[in-house]
Residue, then its C-alpha position, 0 to 999 in steps of 0.5 A: x866703695x864701687x857700685x855693683x851694677x857696672x862690673x856685673x853688667x860687664x861680666x854678664x855681657x862678656x859671658x853672654x857673648x862667649x856662650x853665644x860664640x861657642x854655640x854658633x861658631x864652627x871655626x876653632x879659633x873663634x870658639x877659643x876666643x869665645x871661651x876666653x870671653x867667658x873666662x874674662x867675665x868670670x874674672x870680672x865677677x871674681x874681682x868684683x866680689x873680692x872688692x865688694x863687702x866688708x871682709x876684703x877677701x884677699x883671694x880676689x887679687x891672687x886668683x885672677x893671676x892663676x886663671x889668666x895663667x890657666x887660660x894662656x896654657x889652655x889657649x896654647x894647647x888648643x892652638x897646637x891641636x888646631x895646627x896639627x889638624x890643619x897640617x893633616x887635613x888641610x882644613x879646619x872645621x869642627x863639624x868634621x872632627x870624626x873623619x880621619 
């Protein structure tokens, strides 16, 4: 049986860094990296909750695969949007989102 302290501290650190990155950064790629950190922290908590306990929840080994797939698709779509913005404006800044 594993101890809960290590994975929970890791998950909290990943989620905290991700939230700080989303709130403080203005570059879209850095915001995407911060969102991926938040998803990684959630995955650590999901796998930890599945491994700890008497029931050995089987979804803890399958659901991270779906979350990783969704995160990859989200990153591809977001990078396509960022590249399209860069091609039209020649700059990438999240504060200038309302300008044509």
